[in-house]
C-alpha positions in Angstrom: 161.4 -11.0 -3.4 159.3 -12.9 -0.8 156.5 -11.3 0.8 156.4 -12.2 4.4 153.7 -11.6 7.3 154.3 -8.6 9.2 154.2 -9.0 13.1 154.3 -5.3 13.8 151.5 -4.4 11.5 149.2 -6.7 13.4 149.3 -3.9 16.0 148.4 -1.3 13.5 145.1 -0.3 15.2 146.8 -0.3 18.7 149.6 2.1 17.5 147.0 4.3 15.9 145.2 4.4 19.4 148.5 5.2 21.1 149.3 7.9 18.6 146.0 9.8 19.1 146.2 9.4 23.0 149.9 10.4 23.0 149.1 13.6 20.6 146.1 14.6 22.7 148.0 14.4 26.0 150.8 16.5 24.5 148.4 19.2 23.7 147.0 19.3 27.3 144.1 17.1 26.8 143.5 14.4 29.4 142.1 11.4 27.9 141.3 9.9 31.2 139.2 12.8 32.1 137.4 13.2 28.8 133.6 12.7 28.9 131.9 9.8 27.8 130.7 11.6 24.7 134.1 12.6 23.7 135.5 9.1 24.4 133.0 7.6 21.8 134.1 10.3 19.1 137.5 9.4 19.8 136.9 5.7 19.5 135.0 6.3 16.3 137.7 8.4 14.9 140.5 5.9 15.8 138.4 2.9 14.2 137.9 5.0 11.2 141.7 5.7 10.8 142.4 2.1 11.3 140.3 0.9 8.4 140.8 3.8 6.0 142.6 3.9 2.8 146.5 4.2 2.4 147.5 1.2 4.2 151.3 0.5 4.6 153.2 -1.6 2.0 153.9 -5.2 2.5 157.4 -6.0 3.7 159.6 -7.9 1.3 162.7 -9.9 1.7 165.2 -12.1 -0.1 167.5 -14.4 1.9 170.2 -16.7 0.3 170.8 -20.1 2.1 174.4 -19.1 3.0 173.0 -16.4 5.5 173.4 -18.6 8.7 177.0 -19.5 7.9 178.2 -16.1 8.9 179.2 -15.2 12.6 180.2 -11.7 12.3 178.6 -8.5 11.1 180.2 -5.1 10.5 177.3 -2.3 10.3 178.1 0.7 8.2 177.8 3.9 10.4 174.5 5.8 10.3 173.6 9.2 11.7 171.0 9.7 14.3 167.5 10.7 13.5 165.4 13.0 15.5 161.6 13.6 15.3 158.6 15.3 17.0 155.2 13.9 17.5 152.7 15.4 15.2 150.2 15.0 12.2 149.4 16.6 8.8 146.4 18.7 8.7 144.0 18.7 5.7 146.1 21.4 4.1 149.2 19.4 4.5 150.6 21.5 7.3 152.5 19.5 9.9 151.6 20.1 13.4 154.0 19.0 16.0 153.5 18.1 19.6 155.6 18.1 22.8 157.7 15.0 22.6 161.0 14.5 20.7 162.5 11.1 20.1 166.0 10.3 18.5 167.2 6.8 17.2 170.3 5.6 15.4 169.6 2.9 12.9 173.0 1.4 13.4 172.6 1.0 17.2 169.2 -0.5 16.8 170.3 -3.1 14.2 173.4 -3.8 16.3 171.3 -4.7 19.4 168.9 -6.7 17.3 171.7 -8.8 15.7 173.4 -9.4 19.0 170.2 -10.9 20.3 170.3 -13.3 17.4 173.9 -14.4 18.2 175.9 -12.6 15.9 179.1 -10.7 16.9 179.3 -7.0 16.0 182.7 -5.9 14.7 183.8 -2.3 15.2 185.8 -2.6 12.1 186.4 -5.1 9.3 188.8 -7.9 10.4 191.0 -9.2 7.3 191.1 -12.7 9.0 187.6 -13.0 9.4 186.1 -11.7 6.0 184.8 -15.1 5.1 182.6 -15.2 8.1 181.5 -11.6 7.9 178.7 -9.6 6.5 178.6 -6.0 5.9 175.1 -4.5 6.8 174.1 -1.4 4.8 171.0 0.7 5.6 169.2 3.3 3.5 165.7 5.2 3.5 164.0 4.9 0.2 161.2 7.5 0.8 158.2 8.9 2.8 154.6 8.8 1.9 151.2 9.8 3.6 149.2 6.9 4.9 146.2 6.4 7.3 142.8 8.3 7.5 142.9 11.1 4.9 146.6 10.3 4.6 147.4 12.5 7.6 150.5 10.2 8.7 153.9 10.2 7.3 155.4 6.7 6.8 159.0 6.0 6.2 160.3 3.2 3.8 163.7 1.8 4.5 165.9 -0.9 2.8 168.7 -3.1 4.6 171.1 -5.2 2.8 173.7 -7.9 4.0 176.6 -8.4 1.8 179.6 -10.8 2.0 182.5 -8.9 3.2 185.1 -10.6 0.9 183.1 -10.7 -2.3 180.4 -8.1 -1.8 177.7 -10.6 -2.8 174.1 -9.9 -1.7 173.3 -12.5 1.1 170.1 -11.0 2.3 167.9 -8.0 1.8 164.6 -6.6 3.0 162.4 -3.5 2.4 159.8 -2.2 4.9 157.5 0.6 5.6 156.1 1.7 8.8 155.1 4.8 10.8 154.8 5.9 14.6 154.4 9.0 16.6 157.7 10.5 15.1 160.2 9.9 12.2 162.5 8.1 14.8 159.6 5.7 15.7 158.9 5.2 12.0 162.6 4.0 11.4 162.6 1.9 14.5 159.4 0.1 13.4 160.5 -0.2 9.8 163.9 -1.7 10.7 162.3 -4.2 12.9 159.8 -5.2 10.3 162.7 -5.8 8.0 165.0 -7.6 10.3 161.9 -9.8 11.6 161.2 -10.8 7.9 164.8 -12.0 7.3 164.9 -14.1 10.3 161.3 -15.4 9.8 162.6 -16.8 6.3 162.9 -20.6 6.4 166.5 -22.1 6.6 167.4 -23.9 3.5 
């Protein structure tokens, strides 16, 4: 496995700021109209959260030199994931907000790969198996991260396999979190795919 830099995690602090602002707004608190005193408290709390224990795991990936010889990808179907904004309280009670988001991992991976020049197949074509990879996606767990471990991060794994031989061509594991579980998955998928495509071509 190769440990690669994580572009998304460079925005770790900004995402925490976004999370707190969104969560506050959803519960009826206007960040814009907050007093200067309250703003200072919010900035302190966000800074503390960004530097606290429980950081995200590094993204890892493995890519074979043959990865770029393929032209087609068939993505195994995935179900949609829906989540609402919220945080865990100290006693581990999950408090949700007012925004619900939905994502389908297969749809997101499809869009990403098309941008990279791959053709997405709706089904396996026996005449193109030698040029086709099958993309599998799975979630490997959840854990609490951040300040006092109040946030729930999601870990995912993606694998590209040769459609004809089932040989592993590339794989990546990533962990991330956002305002909802759907955000967690979107961020983690991008982490994993970015890692694969950041690997040097042999």
